[in-house]
MARVEXMAR-97139 format. One line per 3 residues: number of its first residue (from 0); their letters; for each residue z, y, x of N, C-alpha, C. Coordinates in steps of 0.02 Angstrom, whole numbers, padded with zeros to 5 digits, m for minus. Each point is the difference from the previous one (the first is absolute). Last residue first. Example, Ala and Ser with C-alpha at 12.3 -4.5 7.8 and 13.67 -1.06 7.14 Angstrom:
<kolmis>
1) SA) 00354/m00112/00642/00003/00059/00042/00037/00055/m00039 ~ m00004/m00286/00015/00000/00059/m00045/00000/00060/00045 .
</kolmis>
This chain:
<kolmis>
281) SLL) m06087/m01147/m02274/m00009/m00065/00033/00056/m00048/m00018 ~ m00019/00236/m00074/m00035/m00051/m00039/m00005/m00068/00033 ~ 00106/00207/00092/00024/m00009/m00069/m00028/m00063/m00033 .
278) MEN) m00070/00064/00219/00071/m00015/00003/00026/m00015/m00070 ~ m00221/00076/00021/00007/m00070/00023/00073/m00021/00001 ~ m00048/00224/m00048/m00021/m00044/m00056/00008/m00073/00018 .
275) FKA) 00037/00156/00169/00055/00002/m00049/m00017/m00044/m00060 ~ m00163/00028/00168/00056/m00040/00025/00057/m00003/m00052 ~ m00184/00139/m00046/m00020/m00070/m00004/00056/m00046/00023 .
272) SET) 00031/00230/00023/00001/m00018/m00071/m00018/m00073/m00009 ~ m00018/00094/00213/00069/m00018/m00017/00007/m00016/m00075 ~ m00216/00068/00090/00025/m00059/00036/00069/m00022/m00025 .
269) EAT) m00106/00197/m00095/m00038/m00061/m00013/00030/m00061/00034 ~ 00103/00212/00023/m00011/m00007/m00072/m00039/m00063/m00016 ~ 00046/00073/00227/00051/m00042/m00033/m00012/m00009/m00074 .
266) RDE) m00117/00118/00194/m00034/m00047/m00044/00049/m00043/m00040 ~ m00036/00242/00162/00050/m00042/m00034/m00035/m00044/m00052 ~ m00101/00110/00238/m00002/00000/m00073/00052/m00048/m00029 .
263) DRR) m00047/00127/00233/00044/m00054/m00022/00004/00000/m00077 ~ m00124/00169/00114/m00031/m00065/00015/00041/m00058/m00026 ~ 00077/00222/m00019/m00060/m00005/m00041/m00037/m00065/00012 .
260) TAD) 00192/00060/00127/00019/m00018/m00068/m00060/m00007/m00045 ~ m00031/00073/00222/00016/m00071/m00002/00021/m00021/m00070 ~ m00041/00228/00046/m00063/m00038/m00003/00014/m00074/m00005 .
257) ILR) 00184/00140/00033/m00027/00008/m00067/m00064/m00040/m00008 ~ 00094/00009/00212/00040/m00043/m00043/m00023/00005/m00073 ~ m00102/00141/00157/m00017/m00070/00016/00038/m00048/m00045 .
254) QRL) 00050/00231/m00012/m00065/m00015/m00032/m00020/m00072/00013 ~ 00196/00078/00104/00009/m00002/m00072/m00065/m00019/m00035 ~ m00010/00036/00230/00034/m00063/m00016/00010/m00005/m00075 .
251) EPS) m00088/00201/00078/m00049/m00054/00010/00030/m00068/m00017 ~ 00135/00197/m00002/m00043/m00005/m00059/m00051/m00057/00006 ~ 00235/00041/00127/m00067/m00025/00012/m00039/m00007/m00065 .
248) CAL) 00236/00064/00027/m00034/00039/00052/m00072/m00021/00011 ~ 00149/m00110/m00156/m00003/00070/m00018/m00042/00041/00048 ~ 00045/m00230/00043/m00048/00008/m00054/m00008/00073/m00019 .
245) RLI) 00159/m00051/00163/m00065/m00021/00025/m00054/00010/m00054 ~ 00223/00034/m00060/m00026/00055/00041/m00069/m00016/00028 ~ 00111/m00170/m00117/m00018/00054/m00046/m00029/00059/00038 .
242) KEA) 00085/m00178/00126/m00061/m00021/m00035/m00023/00055/m00047 ~ 00204/00033/00113/m00055/00000/00048/m00066/m00018/m00034 ~ 00201/m00012/m00124/m00020/00070/00012/m00059/00003/00047 .
239) LSE) 00095/m00210/m00037/m00034/00023/m00060/m00023/00072/00008 ~ 00128/m00096/00174/m00066/m00032/m00005/m00038/00026/m00060 ~ 00221/00079/00031/m00042/00020/00056/m00071/m00028/m00006 .
236) PTM) 00172/m00060/m00156/m00026/00067/m00011/m00048/00022/00055 ~ 00018/m00260/m00057/00043/00050/00032/m00029/00069/m00014 ~ m00087/m00243/m00039/00046/00029/m00048/00052/00045/00033 .
233) EAI) m00263/m00039/00083/00063/m00037/m00001/00047/00036/m00047 ~ m00263/00025/m00046/00054/00023/00044/00058/m00049/m00002 ~ m00284/00021/m00059/00062/m00037/m00011/00051/00022/00052 .
230) LGN) m00247/00091/m00127/00043/00000/00059/00066/m00035/m00018 ~ m00273/m00024/m00094/00066/00030/m00012/00039/m00001/00065 ~ m00213/m00098/m00012/m00001/00025/m00069/00067/00029/m00021 .
227) EGD) m00043/m00050/00233/m00066/m00012/m00029/m00005/00028/m00071 ~ 00201/00003/00139/m00052/00038/00035/m00069/m00008/m00029 ~ 00167/m00187/m00063/00023/00061/00033/m00057/00032/00040 .
224) RIK) m00015/m00141/m00223/m00015/m00015/00070/00012/00064/00039 ~ 00080/m00098/m00258/m00012/00054/00048/m00012/m00029/00070 ~ 00045/m00140/m00194/m00048/00049/m00024/m00017/00054/00050 .
221) DYV) 00154/m00186/00033/m00047/m00031/m00046/m00054/00049/m00021 ~ 00190/00056/00135/m00057/m00023/00038/m00050/m00038/m00043 ~ 00210/00078/m00082/m00047/00056/00008/m00063/m00022/00036 .
218) VDF) 00202/m00136/m00048/m00062/m00010/m00037/m00049/00058/00006 ~ 00220/m00002/00117/m00041/m00059/00015/m00067/00000/m00035 ~ 00107/00235/00063/00028/m00057/m00037/m00051/m00057/00002 .
215) NTS) 00002/00231/00119/m00027/m00067/00018/00037/m00057/m00036 ~ m00056/00270/m00080/00044/m00038/00044/m00025/m00072/00006 ~ m00176/00197/m00055/00050/m00044/m00029/00046/m00027/00054 .
212) VVP) m00211/00191/m00077/00045/m00020/00054/00055/m00042/m00032 ~ m00269/00087/m00077/00069/m00022/m00010/00034/m00014/00066 ~ m00220/00142/m00137/00023/m00031/00062/00074/m00017/m00006 .
209) RHL) m00164/00009/m00217/00047/00039/00040/00015/m00036/00065 ~ m00141/m00057/m00210/m00030/00022/00063/00045/00049/00038 ~ 00037/m00132/m00208/m00012/00071/m00008/m00024/00032/00065 .
206) IRA) 00058/m00226/m00002/m00050/00004/m00053/m00020/00073/m00011 ~ 00177/m00039/00144/m00063/m00016/00032/m00058/m00001/m00051 ~ 00221/00034/m00075/m00019/00056/00043/m00068/m00012/00032 .
203) ECL) 00093/m00174/m00127/m00021/00055/m00043/m00022/00059/00042 ~ 00093/m00185/00112/m00066/m00017/m00028/m00027/00057/m00042 ~ 00218/00020/00081/m00048/00005/00055/m00071/m00014/m00024 .
200) ALC) 00175/m00031/m00153/m00012/00071/00013/m00049/00010/00057 ~ 00081/m00220/m00065/m00053/00027/m00041/m00017/00072/00019 ~ 00126/m00205/00120/m00001/00073/00003/m00062/00027/m00035 .
197) YGE) 00112/m00233/00049/m00071/00016/00011/m00009/00074/00012 ~ 00214/m00093/m00002/m00034/m00062/m00014/m00075/00007/00011 ~ 00198/00137/00138/m00039/00000/m00061/m00026/m00070/m00013 .
194) FSS) 00187/00165/00166/m00036/m00062/m00015/m00035/00008/m00066 ~ 00092/00187/00109/00028/m00050/00045/m00032/m00068/m00010 ~ m00123/00248/m00055/00040/m00057/m00024/00028/m00043/00057 .
191) TQV) m00139/00218/m00029/00055/m00008/00048/00042/m00063/m00014 ~ m00259/00131/m00035/00044/m00051/m00028/00055/m00015/00050 ~ m00193/00210/m00056/00045/m00033/00047/00045/m00049/m00037 .
188) YMD) m00250/00155/m00016/00051/m00037/m00037/00042/m00039/00051 ~ m00157/00241/00014/00014/m00069/00023/00053/m00030/m00044 ~ m00101/00203/m00059/m00037/m00008/00063/00012/m00068/00031 .
185) CQA) 00008/00052/m00274/00038/00008/00062/m00045/m00008/00061 ~ m00059/m00023/m00240/m00006/00067/00028/00039/00009/00066 ~ m00004/m00205/m00133/m00070/00017/00014/m00007/00066/00036 .
182) MYP) 00214/m00077/m00075/m00025/m00041/00055/m00070/00021/00020 ~ 00093/00103/m00186/00035/00022/00061/m00024/m00040/00060 ~ m00082/m00058/m00214/m00027/00064/00022/00033/00025/00065 .
179) YPN) 00081/m00208/m00101/m00063/m00002/00036/m00030/00068/00019 ~ 00208/m00074/m00129/00006/00024/00069/m00067/00009/00036 ~ 00106/m00008/m00259/m00064/m00010/00034/00004/00028/00071 .
176) PQM) 00191/00002/m00134/m00036/m00051/m00038/m00067/m00016/00031 ~ 00219/00079/00136/m00061/00030/m00027/m00038/m00054/m00038 ~ 00265/00056/00112/m00048/m00046/m00032/m00059/00039/m00028 .
173) GLL) 00117/00131/00194/00027/m00044/m00052/m00053/m00047/m00026 ~ m00010/00170/00182/m00033/00013/m00063/00027/m00043/m00057 ~ 00082/00104/00248/00008/m00058/m00043/m00029/00016/m00068 .
170) VVH) m00042/00099/00263/00006/00015/m00072/00006/m00066/m00039 ~ 00012/00121/00266/00004/m00063/m00038/00015/00016/m00073 ~ m00025/00179/00158/m00047/m00049/00026/m00002/m00065/m00040 .
167) EGL) 00146/00196/m00028/m00068/00027/m00003/m00052/m00052/00020 ~ 00236/m00051/00007/m00019/00016/m00068/m00071/00027/m00007 ~ 00150/m00088/00190/m00070/m00018/m00011/m00026/00018/m00069 .
164) GYT) 00222/00000/00143/m00035/00062/m00015/m00075/m00010/m00012 ~ 00184/m00165/00044/m00049/00015/00052/m00039/00065/m00013 ~ 00164/m00076/m00157/00033/00000/00065/m00047/00020/00056 .
161) EIL) m00085/m00031/m00220/00038/00062/00007/00033/00004/00068 ~ m00112/m00198/m00053/m00049/00054/00005/00036/00066/00010 ~ 00134/m00184/m00043/m00028/m00004/00067/m00052/00055/00012 .
158) REI) 00093/m00025/m00215/00050/00025/00046/m00026/00001/00072 ~ m00136/m00096/m00167/00005/00073/m00010/00050/00030/00049 ~ m00016/m00233/m00007/m00058/00028/00033/00000/00077/m00007 .
155) MKR) 00167/m00119/m00114/00010/m00006/00072/m00058/00031/00039 ~ m00017/m00013/m00233/00051/00049/00020/00012/m00001/00074 ~ m00149/m00165/m00091/m00027/00069/m00002/00052/00051/00024 .
152) QSG) 00005/m00252/m00025/00015/00035/00061/m00023/00074/00000 ~ m00034/m00161/m00183/00072/00008/00011/00017/00039/00063 ~ m00237/00049/m00120/00039/m00060/00012/00071/00017/00019 .
149) DGI) m00286/00088/m00037/00071/00014/m00011/00039/m00065/00013 ~ m00263/00132/00049/00041/m00056/m00021/00072/00021/m00009 ~ m00189/00103/00166/m00010/m00012/m00071/00038/m00063/m00020 .
146) FYW) m00006/00197/00208/00024/m00066/m00020/m00008/m00007/m00075 ~ m00118/00164/00203/00021/m00010/m00069/00021/m00073/m00011 ~ m00033/00196/00208/00001/m00072/m00014/00029/m00010/m00069 .
143) RFS) m00126/00201/00161/00046/m00011/m00055/m00007/m00073/m00021 ~ m00057/00166/00237/m00013/m00054/m00048/00048/00006/m00059 ~ m00068/00086/00267/00003/00031/m00065/m00019/m00051/m00053 .
140) LGS) 00108/m00029/00261/m00052/m00017/m00048/00012/00037/m00067 ~ 00141/m00003/00206/m00040/00058/m00017/m00056/m00013/m00049 ~ 00188/m00140/00092/m00060/00000/00043/m00045/00060/m00013 .
137) DRL) 00195/m00046/m00131/00020/00023/00066/m00059/00002/00049 ~ m00035/m00087/m00218/00017/00072/m00004/00016/00028/00069 ~ m00034/m00231/m00016/m00063/00035/m00010/00012/00076/m00003 .
134) RKA) 00187/m00140/00011/m00036/00001/00064/m00066/00036/m00006 ~ 00124/m00031/m00196/00037/00044/00045/m00036/00006/00067 ~ m00081/m00155/m00157/m00018/00069/m00018/00036/00050/00045 .
131) TEV) 00057/m00227/00020/m00066/00014/00030/m00021/00071/m00015 ~ 00196/m00078/m00099/00010/00005/00073/m00065/00017/00035 ~ m00013/m00045/m00228/00032/00065/00012/00013/00010/00074 .
128) ALT) m00091/m00207/m00066/m00048/00053/m00014/00031/00069/00015 ~ 00137/m00192/00015/m00046/00004/00056/m00050/00057/m00010 ~ 00141/m00048/m00178/00039/00030/00055/m00044/00008/00062 .
125) YNK) m00080/m00115/m00190/m00011/00072/m00001/00042/00036/00053 ~ m00056/m00251/m00065/00019/00032/00064/m00015/00075/00001 ~ m00027/m00201/m00159/m00054/00048/00012/00015/00046/00059 .
122) PAE) 00158/m00168/m00082/m00059/m00031/00029/m00057/00048/00017 ~ 00208/00081/m00109/00005/m00019/00071/m00064/m00032/00027 ~ m00033/00166/m00205/00048/m00055/00011/m00005/m00022/00073 .
119) IRG) m00129/00156/m00174/00043/00025/00054/00059/m00048/00006 ~ m00259/m00056/m00084/00069/00008/m00020/00042/00026/00059 ~ m00258/00061/00010/00041/m00060/m00005/00071/00016/m00021 .
116) TTV) m00220/00132/00141/00022/m00018/m00068/00042/m00064/00003 ~ m00098/00222/00163/00029/m00067/m00001/00022/m00014/m00071 ~ m00163/00195/00149/00027/m00029/m00061/00028/m00069/00014 .
113) IRL) m00083/00255/00122/00015/m00070/00011/00032/m00027/m00064 ~ m00153/00227/00091/00037/m00032/m00055/00006/m00074/00016 ~ m00033/00227/00168/m00021/m00065/m00023/00043/m00024/m00059 .
110) AGA) m00073/00261/00086/00053/m00051/m00002/m00027/m00065/m00028 ~ m00125/00210/00019/m00003/m00046/00056/00053/m00053/00001 ~ 00055/00215/m00135/m00068/m00017/00020/00001/m00045/00061 .
107) PIE) 00212/m00004/m00163/m00031/00043/00050/m00071/m00024/00018 ~ 00084/m00058/m00244/00026/m00015/00067/m00036/00044/00050 ~ 00056/m00028/m00284/m00037/00034/00053/00032/m00018/00066 .
104) DEF) m00014/m00139/m00252/00038/00043/00044/m00046/00034/00051 ~ m00057/m00169/m00167/m00002/00068/m00027/00038/00049/00045 ~ m00127/m00268/m00001/00045/00050/00028/m00010/00068/m00032 .
101) GGE) m00090/m00194/m00152/00014/00000/00071/00046/00056/00022 ~ m00187/m00093/m00215/00058/00039/00024/00007/00000/00075 ~ m00167/m00180/m00076/00041/00038/m00047/00056/00038/00036 .
98) AAM) m00162/m00159/00095/m00033/00063/m00015/00041/00044/m00046 ~ 00060/m00225/00064/00011/00046/00057/m00031/00068/m00013 ~ m00031/m00185/m00150/00066/00031/m00008/00013/00051/00055 .
95) RRI) m00197/m00126/00016/m00004/00043/m00059/00067/00037/m00011 ~ m00012/m00161/00171/m00037/00060/00018/m00008/00048/m00059 ~ 00107/m00208/m00038/00040/00040/00048/m00036/00064/00018 .
92) LTS) m00115/m00158/m00135/00054/00034/m00037/00040/00045/00046 ~ m00167/m00133/00099/m00031/00050/m00045/00053/00039/m00037 ~ 00066/m00183/00138/m00021/00058/00039/m00028/00055/m00044 .
89) NMI) 00173/m00201/m00035/m00055/00027/m00039/m00022/00065/00032 ~ 00136/m00234/00092/m00007/00073/00000/m00061/00020/m00041 ~ 00181/m00221/00035/m00066/00021/m00024/m00001/00076/m00006 .
86) DYI) 00147/m00168/00170/00004/00043/m00059/m00069/00027/m00017 ~ 00010/m00235/00125/00013/00070/00014/00005/00040/m00066 ~ 00053/m00260/00066/m00040/00038/m00048/00017/00074/00010 .
83) ATL) 00043/m00262/00120/00001/00073/00008/m00047/00031/m00051 ~ 00161/m00240/00013/m00067/00028/00004/00008/00075/00012 ~ 00163/m00248/m00011/m00015/00069/00018/m00074/00015/m00002 .
80) KSS) 00130/m00213/m00033/m00007/00041/m00061/m00027/00070/00015 ~ 00055/m00165/00169/m00058/m00025/m00038/m00013/00040/m00063 ~ 00192/00036/00144/m00062/00031/00025/m00062/m00023/m00039 .
77) DVY) 00253/00029/m00089/m00040/m00057/00022/m00069/00027/00019 ~ 00200/00174/00009/m00048/m00031/m00046/m00030/m00062/00034 ~ 00171/00134/00107/00006/00024/m00069/m00040/m00042/m00049 .
74) SSA) 00033/m00011/00251/00016/m00055/m00045/00011/00024/m00072 ~ m00169/00092/00213/00069/00001/m00022/00014/m00061/m00044 ~ m00216/00058/00090/00043/m00014/00058/00074/00000/m00019 .
71) ELM) m00167/00053/m00160/m00013/m00068/00022/00046/m00020/00058 ~ 00001/00222/m00080/00034/m00045/m00046/m00009/m00073/00021 ~ m00117/00161/00122/00072/00009/00011/00040/m00045/m00045 .
68) KRL) m00232/00005/m00029/00018/m00035/00061/00074/00007/00017 ~ m00084/00121/m00184/m00004/m00072/m00014/00021/m00040/00061 ~ m00021/00231/00024/00061/m00018/m00036/00000/m00074/m00017 .
65) IES) m00194/00084/00098/00055/00001/00049/00065/m00019/m00034 ~ m00188/00027/m00136/m00005/m00062/00039/00056/m00004/00053 ~ 00040/00130/m00232/m00041/00010/00060/00000/m00065/00039 .
62) DAA) 00122/00023/m00205/m00052/00050/m00011/m00034/00023/00064 ~ 00105/m00248/m00092/00019/00058/00040/m00055/00052/m00006 ~ 00071/m00213/m00166/m00053/00042/00029/00031/00058/00038 .
59) VID) 00057/m00262/m00100/00032/00062/00021/m00052/00041/00038 ~ 00018/m00225/m00189/m00036/00037/00052/00038/00064/00015 ~ 00092/m00161/m00146/m00057/m00040/00022/m00038/00033/00057 .
56) FCD) 00274/00024/m00062/m00066/00028/m00010/m00055/m00047/00026 ~ 00244/m00026/00020/m00018/m00007/m00071/m00071/00023/m00014 ~ 00111/00019/00214/m00019/m00070/m00012/m00021/m00011/m00073 .
53) YFP) 00090/00207/00073/m00072/m00006/00015/m00024/m00072/m00008 ~ 00230/00040/m00030/m00038/00036/m00052/m00075/m00007/00013 ~ 00154/m00090/00158/m00001/m00039/m00063/m00040/00034/m00056 .
50) RNF) 00026/00117/00214/m00044/m00059/00001/00001/m00040/m00065 ~ 00141/00198/00056/m00063/00010/m00037/m00043/m00062/m00002 ~ 00214/00009/00118/00011/00017/m00071/m00066/00001/m00039 .
47) SES) m00003/m00037/00235/00031/m00057/m00034/00012/00014/m00074 ~ m00090/00173/00139/m00047/m00056/m00006/00031/m00057/m00040 ~ 00061/00265/m00031/00023/m00061/00033/m00050/m00057/m00010 .
44) YGA) m00047/00273/00004/00004/m00058/m00044/00019/m00063/00039 ~ m00042/00239/00078/00067/m00027/m00007/00008/m00058/m00048 ~ m00195/00137/00093/00030/00027/m00061/00068/m00029/m00016 .
41) QKL) m00131/m00077/00185/00019/00070/00013/00034/00030/m00061 ~ m00085/m00217/m00027/00054/00000/00049/00025/00071/00014 ~ m00187/m00032/m00145/00063/m00023/m00030/00058/00003/00050 .
38) DSN) m00223/00146/m00027/00026/m00043/00053/00070/m00022/m00022 ~ m00178/00062/m00191/00045/00031/00048/00018/m00052/00053 ~ m00123/m00039/m00210/m00031/00060/00029/00047/00038/00047 .
35) VVA) m00056/m00246/m00149/00046/00030/00049/m00035/00060/00031 ~ m00020/m00167/m00236/m00032/00046/00047/00053/00030/00045 ~ m00031/m00238/m00164/00041/00055/00026/m00041/00042/00048 .
32) CKR) m00033/m00191/m00220/m00026/00031/00061/00046/00057/00020 ~ m00020/m00238/m00173/00037/00059/00021/m00026/00025/00068 ~ m00065/m00168/m00233/m00015/00019/00070/00037/00064/00016 .
29) AAK) 00035/m00103/m00207/m00034/m00056/00031/m00015/00013/00073 ~ 00213/00112/m00126/m00072/00009/00007/m00030/m00062/00034 ~ 00244/00138/m00089/m00033/m00066/m00002/m00076/00012/00001 .
26) VKE) 00226/00150/00088/m00065/m00001/m00033/m00029/m00071/00003 ~ 00209/00074/00106/00005/00020/m00070/m00066/m00002/m00039 ~ 00043/m00053/00245/00054/m00031/m00039/m00003/00011/m00076 .
23) AVY) m00167/00084/00166/00019/m00067/00023/00047/m00034/m00049 ~ m00063/00227/m00032/m00054/m00046/m00018/00017/m00071/00020 ~ 00156/00164/00061/m00005/m00005/m00072/m00055/m00049/m00021 .
20) YTP) 00034/00054/00229/00055/m00041/m00025/m00008/m00011/m00075 ~ m00155/00143/00102/m00010/m00069/00023/00055/m00045/m00028 ~ 00015/00232/m00040/m00055/m00030/m00038/m00012/m00073/00019 .
17) LGQ) 00171/00117/00126/00016/m00014/m00070/m00059/m00028/m00040 ~ m00052/m00002/00253/00064/00018/m00029/00004/m00018/m00074 ~ m00240/00061/00103/00054/m00042/00024/00066/00022/m00032 .
14) HYA) m00242/00027/m00123/00045/00035/00047/00052/m00052/00023 ~ m00154/m00042/m00187/m00037/00048/00043/00048/00042/00042 ~ m00020/m00243/m00135/00054/00043/00024/m00032/00049/00050 .
11) VAV) m00109/m00153/m00211/m00007/00030/00067/00061/00044/00014 ~ m00094/m00219/m00169/00048/00055/00008/m00005/00024/00072 ~ m00154/m00156/m00195/00013/00024/00068/00054/00054/m00002 .
8) DYT) m00044/m00125/m00196/m00047/m00035/00044/00014/00017/00073 ~ 00204/00008/m00179/m00061/00036/00018/m00046/m00045/00043 ~ 00218/m00001/m00197/m00028/m00033/00059/m00069/00029/00014 .
5) DEL) 00229/00115/m00130/m00065/m00032/m00003/m00016/m00036/00065 ~ 00204/00127/m00027/00000/m00058/m00044/m00067/m00038/00002 ~ 00137/00144/00198/m00051/00010/m00051/m00006/m00064/m00041 .
2) PMM) 00238/00061/00116/m00067/m00026/00014/m00049/00020/m00055 ~ 00223/00144/00078/m00024/m00049/m00047/m00070/m00025/00018 ~ 00203/00089/00167/m00060/00023/m00034/m00026/m00056/m00044 .
</kolmis>
């Protein structure tokens, strides 16, 4: 890849992998900053291969405090360069977009709408979602689970849905330019990821005051307190189905989790913007 010709005041690699390698080797800048928004070890990034690239940066920002601590305990980055800057959420914009459009299908009276968003790739663990949906169907729960997103595993997930006879229960909506109306209109939001760096989708669901169920990837504990403002399940179909059924069968619990989202105000627009400015200008 060809280097950039100009010299810059600041260059930011806003992703691990190729953007980081490119800014490290092909961009001339007085100050270089890298953002990490994934669990590097779980994502398969070699520590020995990546360390020389991160050594080229003045600061490395993890997008959660738990992820920062995980990086600090590894050898990917010189710990003195680490900071935590959470993803900036625009709550006003998200809620305004959530008022546009939404579901147009018909579902049985009393059926629950469940939504999951994200790329249909291995880290998002849609296989677990389908396995869980089978258990929910077999338990007699009336529901429809919508997957919003697309990816390389879509065909495999479609085959699994067909194998289990879940066509009436699991719907793949594909990529949606605006997923927020679907999130806002669901009865619960479910995250099935194997690992995350922060998980924006969980934050978005909570901004839209939806009760959430999530698997227990490391950084989920940065935002969810099990039983207080969401439910956390182990990464098994049995555990995830149990948590979903618990929420489905208890309107009181759903309302308590919704009320908790109203108390947990998102302040990243002011706090994290200031941190990002400091990272660029210091």
